[in-house]
C-alpha positions in Angstrom: -61.8 -132.6 7.0 -64.4 -130.2 5.5 -66.9 -131.0 8.3 -64.1 -130.2 10.8 -63.5 -126.9 9.2 -67.2 -126.0 9.1 -67.5 -126.9 12.8 -64.6 -124.6 13.6 -66.2 -121.8 11.6 -69.5 -122.2 13.4 -67.8 -122.2 16.8 -65.8 -119.2 15.8 -68.8 -117.3 14.5 -70.9 -118.0 17.6 -68.2 -116.7 19.8 -69.5 -113.3 18.8 -72.9 -114.1 20.2 -74.3 -113.6 23.7 -77.6 -114.3 25.5 -80.5 -113.8 23.1 -81.8 -110.9 25.1 -78.5 -109.2 25.6 -77.9 -106.1 23.4 -75.4 -106.1 20.6 -73.7 -102.9 19.9 -72.4 -102.2 16.3 -69.6 -99.6 16.6 -70.3 -96.4 14.7 -66.8 -96.5 13.2 -67.5 -99.7 11.3 -69.9 -98.2 8.8 -69.5 -97.1 5.2 -70.4 -93.8 3.5 -72.1 -93.6 0.2 -70.6 -91.9 -1.7 -67.4 -93.0 -0.1 -65.3 -90.6 1.9 -61.6 -90.0 0.9 -59.2 -92.6 2.2 -57.7 -90.1 4.7 -61.0 -88.8 5.9 -61.9 -88.5 9.6 -65.6 -89.3 9.0 -65.2 -92.7 10.9 -63.1 -92.6 14.0 -62.2 -95.4 16.4 -62.8 -93.2 19.4 -65.7 -91.0 18.3 -67.6 -93.4 15.9 -69.1 -91.2 13.2 -67.9 -87.6 13.3 -67.6 -84.8 10.8 -70.7 -86.0 9.0 -71.8 -82.8 7.2 -73.0 -83.8 3.8 -76.8 -84.4 3.5 -76.1 -86.2 0.2 -73.9 -88.7 1.8 -75.6 -91.7 3.5 -74.2 -94.2 6.0 -74.7 -97.9 5.9 -74.1 -100.8 8.3 -74.1 -104.5 7.5 -74.6 -107.5 9.8 -75.5 -111.2 9.7 -78.5 -112.6 11.5 -78.6 -116.4 12.2 -82.0 -116.3 13.9 -85.5 -114.9 13.1 -87.8 -113.2 15.6 -88.0 -109.7 17.1 -85.2 -107.2 16.7 -85.3 -103.8 18.6 -83.0 -101.1 17.2 -81.7 -97.9 18.8 -79.0 -95.5 18.0 -76.4 -94.0 20.3 -76.0 -90.4 19.1 -75.4 -86.8 19.9 -75.3 -83.4 18.2 -73.9 -80.5 20.2 -74.7 -78.0 17.3 -78.5 -78.4 17.4 -81.4 -80.7 16.4 -81.3 -82.8 13.3 -83.5 -85.4 11.7 -82.5 -88.9 10.3 -84.2 -91.3 8.1 -83.2 -94.9 8.8 -83.9 -97.9 6.6 -83.7 -101.4 7.9 -83.5 -103.3 4.6 -86.4 -101.3 3.0 -88.4 -100.5 6.1 -88.2 -96.8 6.9 -88.0 -95.0 10.3 -87.5 -91.4 11.2 -85.5 -90.3 14.2 -85.2 -86.8 15.6 -81.8 -86.0 17.2 -82.1 -83.3 19.9 -79.3 -80.9 20.7 -77.0 -82.8 23.2 -73.5 -82.5 24.4 -73.5 -86.1 25.6 -74.3 -89.3 23.7 -77.9 -90.4 24.2 -79.9 -93.5 23.2 -82.8 -93.0 20.7 -85.1 -95.7 19.7 -85.3 -96.5 16.0 -88.0 -99.2 16.1 -88.9 -102.9 16.3 -88.6 -105.2 13.3 -89.7 -108.8 12.9 -86.9 -110.8 11.2 -88.3 -113.4 8.9 -85.2 -114.3 7.0 -81.7 -115.1 8.2 -78.6 -113.9 6.4 -77.0 -110.5 5.8 -79.1 -107.3 6.5 -78.3 -103.6 6.1 -79.1 -100.5 7.9 -79.0 -97.2 5.9 -79.0 -93.8 7.6 -79.8 -90.6 5.7 -79.6 -87.1 7.0 -82.9 -85.3 6.3 -82.1 -82.0 8.0 -79.5 -80.3 10.3 -79.2 -77.1 12.3 -75.4 -76.6 12.3 -72.6 -77.9 10.2 -72.8 -81.5 11.5 -75.7 -83.9 10.9 -75.0 -86.2 13.9 -72.3 -88.0 15.7 -73.1 -91.7 16.0 -71.4 -93.9 18.6 -73.1 -97.1 17.8 -76.2 -99.0 16.6 -77.7 -101.1 19.4 -79.7 -104.3 18.8 -81.6 -106.5 21.1 -84.1 -109.3 21.0 -84.2 -113.0 20.0 -82.9 -112.2 16.5 -79.5 -111.1 17.9 -78.6 -114.7 19.0 -75.5 -115.5 16.9 -75.5 -112.1 15.3 -72.3 -111.3 13.4 -70.8 -107.9 12.6 -67.4 -106.4 12.2 -66.1 -105.0 15.5 -62.7 -103.7 14.2 -61.7 -100.3 12.9 -60.4 -102.0 9.8 -63.2 -101.9 7.2 -61.5 -103.7 4.4 -63.0 -106.9 2.9 -61.0 -109.9 3.7 -58.3 -110.7 1.1 -58.9 -114.0 -0.6 -56.4 -116.3 -2.3 -56.0 -119.3 -4.6 -52.9 -121.4 -4.1 -51.7 -123.7 -6.8 -50.0 -126.8 -5.5 -46.8 -128.0 -7.2 -44.2 -130.5 -6.1 -41.3 -129.1 -4.1 -38.9 -130.9 -6.5 -40.3 -129.1 -9.6 -37.8 -126.6 -11.0 -40.2 -123.9 -12.2 -38.7 -121.2 -14.5 -42.0 -119.5 -15.6 -45.5 -119.1 -14.3 -48.3 -118.1 -16.7 -51.8 -117.0 -15.8 -54.8 -115.3 -17.4 -57.0 -112.8 -15.5 -60.4 -111.3 -16.3 -62.4 -108.9 -14.2 -66.2 -109.1 -14.7 -68.2 -106.0 -15.4 -69.0 -104.0 -12.3 -66.3 -105.7 -10.2 -63.5 -103.2 -10.8 -63.9 -101.3 -7.5 -61.5 -98.5 -6.6 -58.8 -99.6 -4.1 -58.7 -103.1 -5.6 -55.7 -105.3 -6.5 -56.3 -108.4 -8.5 -53.1 -110.3 -8.4 -52.5 -113.0 -11.0 -49.0 -114.3 -10.5 -47.9 -114.5 -6.9 -44.9 -116.4 -5.7 -42.5 -116.6 -2.7 -40.6 -113.4 -3.5 -43.2 -111.2 -5.2 -46.5 -110.5 -6.8 -47.8 -109.4 -10.2 -51.3 -108.1 -11.3 -53.6 -105.2 -11.9 -54.8 -102.5 -9.6 -57.6 -99.8 -9.5 -56.0 -96.8 -7.8 -58.7 -94.2 -8.4 -61.6 -93.4 -10.7 -59.1 -92.2 -13.3 -56.0 -94.4 -12.8 -55.3 -98.1 -13.2 -52.0 -99.9 -13.0 -50.1 -103.0 -13.7 -48.0 -103.8 -10.5 -44.9 -106.0 -10.3 -42.9 -106.1 -7.0 -40.2 -108.2 -5.4 -39.5 -108.4 -1.6 -36.1 -107.7 -0.1 -34.3 -110.3 1.9 -34.2 -109.9 5.7 -36.8 -109.0 8.3 -37.4 -105.3 7.9 -41.1 -104.8 7.5 -41.5 -101.0 7.3 -38.6 -98.8 6.2 -36.5 -99.8 3.2 -33.8 -97.2 4.2 -33.0 -99.6 7.1 -32.4 -102.6 4.7 -28.7 -103.5 4.2 -27.4 -103.3 0.6 -26.8 -107.1 0.7 -30.5 -107.6 1.3 -31.9 -105.1 -1.2 -33.6 -106.1 -4.4 -31.8 -104.6 -7.5 -33.7 -103.2 -10.5 -32.1 -104.6 -13.7 -34.5 -103.3 -16.4 -38.0 -101.9 -16.9 -40.3 -101.3 -19.8 -41.0 -98.0 -21.4 -43.1 -95.7 -19.1 -42.8 -98.1 -16.2 -42.1 -96.4 -12.8 -39.8 -98.2 -10.4 -39.1 -97.3 -6.8 -39.2 -98.7 -3.3 -42.0 -100.0 -1.2 -42.4 -100.6 2.6 -44.9 -101.1 5.4 -45.7 -104.7 4.3 -42.2 -105.9 4.1 -39.8 -103.9 1.8 -38.6 -104.3 -1.7 -38.4 -103.1 -5.3 -41.7 -101.9 -6.8 -42.7 -101.2 -10.4 -45.9 -100.1 -11.9 -47.2 -99.0 -15.3 -50.2 -96.8 -15.6 -52.5 -98.7 -18.1 -56.3 -98.4 -18.7 -57.1 -102.1 -18.5 -60.7 -103.0 -19.1 -63.3 -105.2 -17.5 -64.4 -108.4 -19.4 -61.0 -108.4 -21.2 -58.6 -111.2 -20.5 -55.1 -110.3 -19.7 -52.1 -112.7 -19.8 -49.3 -112.5 -17.2 -46.0 -114.3 -17.3 -43.3 -114.2 -14.6 -39.9 -115.9 -15.1 -37.2 -116.9 -12.7 -33.5 -117.3 -13.4 -31.8 -118.6 -10.3 -28.0 -118.4 -9.7 -26.9 -120.8 -7.0 -23.3 -119.4 -7.0 -24.4 -116.0 -5.9 -27.6 -117.2 -4.1 -29.7 -114.8 -6.2 -32.6 -115.1 -8.6 -33.7 -112.7 -11.4 -37.5 -112.3 -11.6 -39.0 -110.7 -14.6 -42.6 -109.8 -15.2 -44.4 -109.5 -18.6 -48.0 -108.7 -19.5 -49.6 -109.3 -22.9 -51.5 -106.3 -24.3 -54.5 -107.6 -26.2 -55.1 -104.3 -28.1 -51.6 -104.4 -29.5 -51.2 -108.2 -29.5 -47.7 -107.8 -28.1 -45.9 -108.5 -24.8 -44.7 -105.7 -22.6 -41.8 -105.9 -20.2 -42.8 -104.5 -16.8 -39.6 -105.0 -14.9 -36.7 -107.3 -14.0 -35.4 -107.5 -10.5 -32.4 -109.4 -9.0 -33.4 -110.8 -5.6 -30.5 -111.5 -3.2 -30.3 -114.5 -0.8 -32.5 -116.6 -3.0 -31.0 -118.8 -5.8 -34.3 -120.7 -6.0 -36.9 -121.5 -8.6 -40.5 -120.1 -8.7 -42.4 -121.5 -5.7 -45.5 -121.0 -3.6 -47.6 -119.9 -6.5 -50.9 -118.1 -5.8 -53.4 -115.5 -6.9 -55.6 -113.1 -4.8 -58.2 -110.3 -4.6 -57.3 -107.5 -2.2 -59.3 -104.5 -1.0 -56.4 -102.3 0.1 -58.3 -99.3 1.4 -61.4 -99.8 3.6 -63.5 -96.8 2.7 -65.4 -98.9 0.2 -64.9 -102.3 1.8 -68.6 -103.1 1.5 -68.4 -103.4 -2.3 -67.8 -106.8 -3.9 -64.7 -107.6 -5.9 -64.6 -110.5 -8.4 -62.0 -112.0 -10.6 -61.7 -115.0 -12.9 -58.3 -116.8 -13.2 -57.8 -119.2 -16.0 -55.4 -121.4 -18.0 -52.6 -121.6 -15.4 -49.3 -123.2 -16.6 -45.8 -123.6 -15.3 -42.7 -124.1 -17.4 -40.0 -126.4 -16.0 -36.2 -126.1 -16.3 -36.1 -128.5 -19.3 -38.5 -126.2 -21.2 -41.6 -128.4 -20.9 -45.0 -126.9 -19.8 -47.4 -128.3 -17.2 -51.0 -127.2 -16.8 -52.2 -126.3 -13.3 -55.9 -127.3 -12.7 -56.1 -127.4 -8.9 -56.3 -124.5 -6.5 -57.0 -124.2 -2.7 -59.0 -121.4 -1.2 -57.7 -119.3 1.7 -58.0 -115.8 3.2 -56.1 -113.3 5.3 -56.1 -112.3 9.0 -59.3 -110.4 8.5 -61.0 -113.6 7.5 -59.2 -115.8 10.0 -60.2 -113.5 12.9 -63.9 -113.7 11.7 -64.1 -109.9 11.2 -65.5 -110.4 7.7 -67.3 -113.6 6.5 -68.3 -112.5 3.0 -66.0 -114.3 0.6 -65.9 -117.2 -1.7 -64.6 -119.2 -4.6 -65.8 -121.5 -7.3 -65.2 -122.8 -10.8 -67.0 -120.9 -13.5 -66.8 -121.6 -17.3 -63.6 -123.5 -16.8 -61.9 -120.8 -14.7 -61.3 -120.3 -11.0 -63.6 -117.6 -9.6 -62.7 -115.6 -6.6 -64.8 -113.0 -4.7 -64.6 -110.9 -1.6 -66.9 -108.3 0.0 -70.5 -107.4 -0.8 -71.9 -108.9 2.3 -73.1 -112.1 0.7 -73.1 -115.5 2.3 -69.7 -117.2 2.1 -69.4 -119.8 -0.7 -66.1 -121.5 0.3 -64.3 -122.6 3.4 -60.6 -122.3 4.2 -58.6 -125.0 2.6 -61.3 -126.0 0.1 -59.8 -127.4 -3.1 -61.3 -126.5 -6.5 -60.5 -128.3 -9.8 -61.0 -126.7 -13.2 -61.2 -128.6 -16.5 -58.1 -129.1 -18.5 -58.1 -127.4 -21.9 -54.6 -128.2 -22.9 -54.2 -124.6 -24.2 -50.5 -124.2 -23.7 -49.2 -120.6 -23.8 -47.4 -119.4 -26.8 -44.8 -116.7 -26.1 -43.6 -114.8 -29.1 -40.7 -112.6 -27.8 -40.5 -110.8 -31.1 -43.9 -109.2 -30.4 -42.5 -106.5 -28.1 -44.8 -103.5 -27.3 -41.8 -101.3 -26.6 -39.6 -102.4 -29.6 -39.8 -99.1 -31.5 -39.1 -97.0 -28.4 -36.3 -99.3 -27.3 -34.7 -99.3 -30.8 -34.5 -95.5 -30.7 -33.0 -95.5 -27.2 -30.4 -98.0 -28.4 -29.5 -96.0 -31.5 -29.3 -92.8 -29.4 -26.7 -94.5 -27.2 -24.7 -95.9 -30.2 -24.8 -92.6 -32.1 -23.6 -90.7 -29.0 -20.8 -93.1 -28.6 -19.8 -92.7 -32.2 -19.9 -88.9 -32.0 -17.8 -89.0 -28.9 -15.4 -91.5 -30.6 -15.7 -94.0 -27.8 -16.5 -96.6 -30.5 -15.3 -96.9 -34.1 -17.4 -98.4 -36.9 -16.9 -99.3 -40.5 -20.6 -98.9 -41.4 -24.0 -100.4 -40.9 -25.9 -103.3 -42.3 -29.6 -103.8 -41.7 -29.5 -101.5 -38.7 -26.4 -103.0 -37.1 -23.2 -101.0 -36.7 -20.1 -103.1 -37.4 -16.3 -102.8 -37.8 -14.2 -105.1 -39.9 -11.2 -105.9 -37.7 -9.6 -108.3 -40.2 -10.6 -108.6 -43.9 -11.4 -112.1 -44.9 -10.3 -113.8 -48.1 -13.2 -116.2 -48.6 -16.8 -115.6 -49.8 -19.3 -113.4 -48.0 -21.2 -115.1 -45.2 -24.8 -116.0 -46.0 -27.7 -116.4 -43.6 -28.1 -120.0 -44.7 -24.5 -121.0 -43.7 -23.3 -123.2 -40.9 -20.4 -121.5 -39.3 -17.3 -122.4 -37.4 -16.2 -119.3 -35.3 -14.3 -117.9 -32.4 -16.2 -115.2 -30.6 -16.4 -113.0 -27.5 -19.5 -111.1 -26.3 -19.8 -108.2 -23.8 -22.3 -105.7 -22.7 -22.2 -102.3 -24.3 -23.1 -100.4 -21.1 -20.2 -101.6 -19.0 -18.0 -104.0 -21.0 -18.8 -107.1 -18.9 -18.0 -110.2 -20.8 -20.9 -112.6 -20.7 -19.8 -115.3 -23.1 -16.8 -116.4 -25.2 -15.1 -119.4 -26.9 -11.9 -120.6 -25.5 -9.7 -123.4 -27.0 -12.2 -124.7 -29.5 -14.3 -122.9 -32.0 -18.1 -123.0 -31.9 -20.2 -124.5 -34.7 -23.8 -123.7 -35.5 -26.3 -122.9 -38.3 -26.5 -119.1 -38.5 -30.3 -119.2 -38.7 -30.4 -120.6 -35.1 -28.7 -117.5 -33.6 -30.0 -114.0 -32.7 -31.1 -111.7 -35.4 -28.2 -109.5 -34.9 -25.8 -112.3 -35.9 -27.9 -113.3 -38.8 -27.9 -109.8 -40.3 -24.5 -108.5 -39.1 -22.3 -111.4 -40.2 -23.4 -111.0 -43.8 -21.0 -108.0 -43.8 -18.1 -110.3 -43.1 -16.1 -112.6 -45.4 -14.9 -116.1 -44.4 -11.5 -115.8 -42.7 -12.3 -112.3 -41.5 -13.0 -110.9 -38.0 -15.9 -108.5 -37.4 -17.2 -106.5 -34.4 -21.0 -106.2 -34.2 -22.9 -103.6 -32.1 -26.3 -105.2 -31.8 -29.3 -103.2 -30.6 -31.3 -105.0 -27.9 -34.3 -105.7 -30.2 -32.1 -107.6 -32.6 -30.4 -109.4 -29.7 -32.5 -110.8 -26.8 -34.9 -107.9 -26.6 -37.0 -107.9 -23.4 -36.0 -111.4 -22.4 -33.8 -112.1 -19.4 -31.3 -114.2 -21.2 -28.9 -115.1 -18.4 -27.7 -113.9 -15.1 -25.5 -111.4 -17.0 -27.8 -110.3 -19.8 -30.8 -108.3 -18.5 -33.6 -107.2 -20.8 -33.0 -104.4 -23.3 -29.2 -104.7 -23.4 -27.1 -103.6 -26.4 -24.6 -106.4 -27.1 -21.1 -106.2 -28.7 -19.4 -109.3 -30.3 -16.1 -109.9 -31.8 -16.5 -112.8 -34.3 -13.8 -114.6 -36.3 -15.3 -116.6 -39.1 -13.1 -119.7 -39.6 -15.3 -121.5 -42.1 -18.7 -121.6 -43.7 -20.7 -124.6 -45.0 -23.5 -124.0 -47.4 
């Protein structure tokens, strides 16, 4: 299989080549500026090549792959209507000087002849030495001819992004996955602007970290809508739209489009290189409504706490986590020549029954830019027990499409402590603000508080006070404070359980009640289910209300 893939690649690569003596023309618009231009600059134009090049401190560079040694003759197709200019051109480290005369039309100027001794990637750097007017030069193409051009490869497309590369984690179609855990580390120097390192991808969404600018980094968690609209979310029917259920403190949530549509969330966060970050995405499918609630959490190592990013309800789903993957993406091409690297380690899935399974295999793939052969600088490996993924940098590919990698098993199962909530203090204040407002407006009535929980005695009991060590027999009804939706209740028979097994709000609040009595508890989210998605009805950060009748208590 691997030999077949390699043969396909070689055939594909050589489809770019022509007769050894026929010239190869590298389009001017496929180059890169150093320092990079802004993402909406018109420095590189599909019709004009290089235009609006005015900064003498900004160099241009072109990259190409040579599969043959021998003679290589270089020339440049250039014009400058404003007046003469002078360029210094380096092929690898060999310098040439070219004088560009004033010209309204594109002319061909010889750069020089080079003897290629080594195959592989080579670079051409162009520096402006002087100019007469505002513009240094307008470059249509770099032309190459000679025996070394046989099998020569270069990008011929306007898109200058490095190919996106993926790791796909195979799991059985019958496995009911409720959680996907992954760890992500970015090596020093690999955190290029316009990079997205995605740790937890799945059929309906993606979750990872992004470099948006020199000053801003983000954690991104997004879920796709149902349906086929690819660009404009305003055209998506309500029945197909993803619904935001909750988000963490400081998280921005809005729409996205142009690559499918859906619900987007991000948190501006200064993540660091060489620091490992843990990601967890959970799925709660509801077959009755054909929907699934997806929730994303990131562990903050400096706080040693988990942070909720967001929870979304995806319609027309009702399925478990599936099609699990990770990727590196260069989402703006102005610096697509730079290399991006990421280490992905300690992958686990949790099944419906609560058991965990380690994932130690991953297959390599790439996007349409790689499949078209526009970019061939990408790869994957296993390093220090982790999957290693890279793209860009114009280095020789180190993996082929479909290649499977296996990392060692460390049996280091994730430990998720939901009480370690990075937003607990902020969320507690929000909850009390809501409760106090309701008390002031007299929409709720309370007897008092106990350990931070508002309560009201609906019926005074005649027995002893409930203790946290008791095993109780109770009738109860629970509903959401925000809208009164009932999420759980007993019916004909009472429920029996040790109080210590229940949420903190019950453990604390019921100690204000006597056996035989009935109490109403208003439980802040951090003393209930906190940032967890508890059920299809209880989203993260929900204040809960319970009416509880204590029938009996056993010590």
